[in-house]
C-alpha positions in Angstrom: 117.4 108.8 95.5 114.2 110.9 94.8 110.7 109.7 94.5 108.8 112.6 93.2 109.9 114.8 96.0 108.8 118.4 96.2 111.7 119.5 98.4 115.2 118.1 98.7 115.6 116.2 102.0 118.1 117.8 104.4 121.5 116.4 104.3 121.2 114.6 101.0 124.0 115.4 98.6 122.0 115.0 95.4 118.3 115.5 95.0 115.9 116.3 92.2 112.5 117.8 92.3 110.5 116.1 89.6 107.6 117.8 87.8 104.2 116.2 87.8 102.9 114.3 84.8 101.0 117.0 82.8 97.4 116.6 81.6 97.5 117.3 77.8 95.1 119.9 76.5 91.8 118.4 75.4 92.2 119.5 71.8 95.7 117.9 71.6 94.3 114.6 72.9 91.4 114.6 70.5 93.6 115.5 67.5 96.1 112.8 68.3 93.3 110.3 68.6 91.8 111.1 65.2 95.3 111.1 63.6 95.8 107.5 64.9 92.3 106.4 63.8 92.9 107.7 60.3 95.4 104.9 59.7 93.4 102.2 61.3 89.9 102.4 59.8 88.2 103.0 56.4 87.3 106.5 55.4 83.5 106.0 56.0 84.2 104.7 59.6 86.7 107.5 60.1 84.2 110.2 59.3 81.7 108.7 61.8 84.4 108.6 64.4 85.4 112.2 63.7 81.8 113.4 64.1 81.6 111.7 67.5 84.9 113.2 68.6 83.9 116.7 67.4 80.7 116.5 69.4 82.6 115.1 72.4 84.9 118.2 72.3 82.3 120.9 71.9 82.3 123.8 74.5 80.4 122.8 77.6 80.3 119.1 76.4 81.3 115.8 77.9 84.9 116.3 76.9 85.4 119.5 78.8 83.7 118.1 81.9 86.0 115.1 81.9 89.0 117.2 81.2 88.2 119.4 84.2 88.0 116.2 86.4 91.4 115.1 85.2 92.9 118.5 86.0 91.4 118.3 89.5 92.8 114.8 89.9 96.2 116.1 88.8 96.2 118.7 91.5 95.7 116.0 94.2 98.1 113.4 92.9 101.7 113.2 91.7 100.8 111.1 88.7 97.2 111.3 87.6 97.5 108.5 85.1 99.3 105.8 87.2 96.2 104.1 88.8 94.4 104.1 85.5 97.4 102.4 83.8 98.0 99.9 86.6 94.4 98.8 86.7 93.7 98.7 83.0 97.0 97.1 81.9 97.4 94.7 84.8 95.0 94.4 87.8 91.8 94.2 85.7 93.2 91.6 83.4 91.8 88.1 84.0 94.3 86.1 82.0 96.7 83.8 83.8 100.1 85.5 84.6 102.5 83.0 83.0 103.2 84.0 79.4 100.4 86.6 79.3 101.8 89.0 81.7 104.9 87.8 83.6 108.2 88.6 81.8 111.3 86.4 82.3 115.0 86.7 81.8 117.3 83.8 81.2 120.7 83.9 82.9 123.8 82.5 81.2 123.9 78.7 81.2 125.8 77.4 84.3 127.9 74.2 84.4 127.3 72.8 87.8 129.3 69.8 88.9 126.6 68.6 91.3 123.6 69.6 93.3 125.7 71.3 96.0 127.4 73.4 93.3 124.0 74.7 92.2 123.2 75.5 95.9 126.4 77.5 96.2 125.3 79.5 93.2 121.9 80.0 94.7 123.3 81.1 98.0 125.6 83.6 96.3 122.7 84.8 94.2 120.6 85.5 97.2 123.5 87.3 98.9 123.6 89.6 95.8 119.8 90.1 96.0 120.1 91.1 99.7 123.0 93.5 98.8 120.9 95.1 96.1 117.9 95.4 98.4 120.1 97.2 100.9 121.1 99.7 98.3 117.4 100.3 97.5 116.5 100.6 101.2 119.4 103.0 101.9 118.6 105.0 98.7 122.1 104.8 97.2 121.1 103.5 93.8 122.2 106.0 91.1 119.3 108.1 89.7 118.0 107.0 86.3 118.0 109.6 83.6 116.0 109.9 80.4 117.5 109.4 77.0 116.5 110.7 73.5 114.5 113.9 73.4 114.5 114.3 77.1 118.1 113.2 77.6 119.4 114.3 81.0 116.1 114.5 82.7 116.0 112.7 86.1 113.4 109.9 86.3 111.3 108.8 89.3 112.8 105.9 91.1 109.7 104.7 92.9 109.4 101.4 90.9 112.7 100.2 92.4 111.1 100.2 95.9 108.5 97.8 94.6 110.9 95.0 93.5 110.8 93.2 96.8 108.0 94.6 99.0 105.0 94.0 96.8 102.6 91.2 96.1 99.7 90.8 93.6 96.7 89.5 95.4 94.1 87.8 93.1 90.5 89.2 93.0 87.3 88.2 91.4 87.1 91.2 89.1 90.3 93.1 89.9 93.5 92.1 91.6 95.1 94.2 94.4 98.8 95.3 94.5 99.8 94.9 98.1 102.7 97.2 99.1 104.5 96.4 102.4 106.3 99.0 104.3 110.1 99.0 103.4 112.3 97.5 106.1 109.4 95.8 107.8 110.4 93.0 110.2 107.6 90.9 108.6 109.8 90.8 105.5 112.9 89.1 106.8 112.5 85.8 104.9 112.4 84.4 101.5 110.4 81.4 100.2 112.3 78.5 98.7 110.4 76.2 96.3 111.8 72.7 95.9 110.0 69.7 94.4 106.8 71.7 94.4 107.1 72.3 98.2 107.5 75.7 99.8 109.9 76.4 102.7 110.6 79.5 104.8 114.2 80.6 104.9 114.6 83.3 107.6 117.3 85.8 106.8 117.6 87.1 110.3 118.3 84.7 113.2 118.8 85.9 116.8 118.9 89.5 115.4 121.8 88.6 113.1 121.7 88.6 109.3 122.6 85.3 107.8 125.9 85.1 105.9 126.3 83.4 102.6 127.5 80.2 104.3 124.5 80.2 106.5 122.2 80.5 103.5 123.9 77.6 101.8 123.5 75.5 105.0 119.8 76.3 105.1 119.4 75.5 101.4 121.0 72.1 101.9 118.5 71.4 104.7 115.6 72.4 102.5 116.7 70.1 99.7 117.0 67.2 102.1 113.6 68.0 103.6 112.0 68.1 100.2 113.2 64.6 99.5 111.0 63.3 102.3 108.0 61.9 100.5 106.0 61.2 103.7 105.8 64.9 104.5 105.2 66.1 100.9 102.4 68.5 100.4 100.2 69.0 97.3 101.6 71.3 94.6 99.7 74.5 95.6 101.9 76.7 93.4 99.8 75.5 90.5 96.9 77.7 91.6 98.9 80.9 91.0 99.3 79.8 87.4 95.6 79.9 86.7 93.3 82.7 85.5 93.0 85.5 88.0 89.3 84.9 88.7 89.8 81.2 89.1 92.7 81.7 91.5 90.7 84.2 93.5 87.9 81.7 93.8 90.3 78.9 94.8 92.0 81.2 97.4 88.6 81.9 99.0 88.3 78.1 99.5 91.8 77.8 100.9 91.5 80.6 103.5 88.6 78.9 105.2 91.2 76.8 107.0 93.7 78.6 109.4 96.6 76.4 108.3 96.2 77.6 104.7 95.7 81.2 105.8 99.0 81.2 107.7 100.9 79.7 104.8 99.5 82.2 102.3 100.3 85.1 104.7 104.0 84.0 104.9 104.3 83.8 101.2 102.6 87.1 100.6 105.1 88.9 102.9 108.3 87.3 101.6 111.1 89.3 99.9 111.3 87.0 96.9 110.9 83.3 95.9 113.9 81.1 95.1 113.0 78.1 92.9 115.4 75.2 93.1 114.5 73.1 90.0 115.4 69.5 89.3 116.8 68.7 85.9 113.8 69.2 83.5 114.7 66.4 81.2 114.4 68.8 78.2 117.2 69.3 75.8 118.9 72.4 77.0 118.7 75.1 74.4 117.7 78.8 74.2 114.0 78.0 73.6 113.7 75.3 76.3 115.5 77.6 78.8 113.1 80.5 78.0 110.1 78.2 78.4 111.2 77.0 81.8 111.5 80.6 82.9 108.1 81.6 81.5 105.9 78.7 82.7 108.2 76.0 84.1 107.5 73.7 81.2 104.0 73.0 82.4 102.8 71.1 85.5 104.7 67.9 84.4 108.0 69.8 84.6 108.6 72.8 86.9 105.4 74.7 86.5 104.2 73.9 90.0 107.6 74.9 91.5 106.7 78.5 91.3 104.5 81.2 93.0 103.6 83.5 90.1 102.0 86.3 92.3 105.4 87.3 93.7 107.1 90.0 91.7 110.6 88.5 92.0 111.3 84.8 91.5 114.8 83.5 91.0 115.2 80.1 89.4 118.3 77.9 89.8 118.1 74.6 88.1 120.4 71.7 88.9 121.0 71.3 85.2 122.4 74.9 85.0 119.2 76.5 83.7 118.8 79.7 85.7 117.0 83.0 85.4 114.1 85.0 86.8 110.4 85.4 86.2 108.6 88.5 87.5 105.1 89.6 88.2 105.0 92.8 86.1 102.5 95.2 87.7 104.8 96.8 90.3 107.6 97.9 87.9 108.5 98.2 84.2 111.0 96.2 82.3 113.9 98.6 82.7 113.8 98.2 86.5 114.0 94.4 86.1 116.9 94.8 83.6 118.8 97.1 86.0 118.3 94.6 88.9 119.4 91.7 86.7 122.5 93.5 85.4 123.5 94.3 89.0 123.1 90.6 90.0 125.1 89.3 87.0 128.0 91.7 87.8 127.8 90.6 91.4 127.8 86.9 90.5 130.8 87.3 88.2 132.7 90.1 89.9 132.2 89.5 93.6 133.9 86.4 95.0 131.9 84.1 97.2 132.3 84.7 100.9 131.9 81.1 101.9 133.7 80.6 105.2 135.1 84.1 105.4 132.6 85.5 107.8 131.4 84.3 111.2 128.3 82.3 110.8 125.2 82.3 113.0 126.0 79.3 115.3 122.5 78.0 115.9 120.5 77.8 112.7 116.9 76.7 113.1 115.5 74.1 110.7 113.6 75.9 107.9 109.9 75.5 108.1 107.9 73.7 105.5 104.7 75.4 104.6 101.7 73.2 105.3 98.4 73.0 103.6 95.0 71.5 104.4 93.3 70.0 101.4 89.9 68.6 100.6 88.5 66.7 97.6 87.3 70.1 96.3 90.7 71.6 96.6 92.2 68.6 94.9 89.8 69.2 92.0 90.9 72.8 91.9 94.6 71.8 91.7 93.8 69.3 88.9 92.0 71.9 86.9 94.8 74.5 87.3 97.3 71.9 86.2 95.3 71.1 83.0 94.9 74.8 82.1 98.7 75.4 82.6 99.5 72.5 80.4 97.5 74.1 77.5 
């Protein structure tokens, strides 16, 4: 599966050399801009805009200078526009991620008999996620092709590699998209959110990958641990629902303590987040299911049982409300759709492998992520909760 490769790798049956994204001629760009403005502003304003554009495009003017710089940038990069797009559309934005940026998809309503039935579903779902990730890592996903005017043109597959190995780190003025090396041993775990608590589910134990039955066993342990009110931690997931600058400021406060730094590091390196939701108490309908995916129904429902910075979060509710919510910056919607379609086919077409494979005999107890809090941090959590509820 190619990622803007200049030369086909040896031994690969099917490879494509993709052209670079071209820089449009300056005149074409300016003409298109004016054509768009003509339909948006009054004639008097349009004439003023046209005069500015004409001056900008004069020989030896600012336009030619900037066009030259874009051409130079194009020579040095595969996609000259990508960083501009990423920063302007996502990383520079200061709005909170829920609703404003993170898209969600609602799975078909499930009819679980009990809590364990929902955990079986979750274990099967994570098994499908791991299978899909393996297809990505081994580059056996079929290449996407353009439709419409460019029908048949192979498309860059790079965004697929960012589904599970990226993390959006909050910043005061601009966020940072962290990209972990594919196949890193640091990424052999998922985070499980349950009752606003966060747990580490290691996917490799004693150098052996967990089977579906093992994953179910660990999920059952996590649910039981989450019931222990004496060890319950504050709902730190709320901070990720806040405005990006507010979250960056809160994160600076958190990382002053080593316990908080370690917990954040574990979350930032996970493959994905699995959110095990309690029944929301809302009437289950299309609208309520969508709201639970987008923002968890606010802090009084499931809004704190999330970690919105992680690109892939899978939600499994005990009441059968399931789906996914994603941090949008690493990939476009079509990549999310392709992943979700694969998982839906896996869930319905691939039988559960409970009890069919040899399990890892000694499974360690999943670790609960711990947090050190202060009165100031408690105030930050309260403020984030209030803003999410709006």
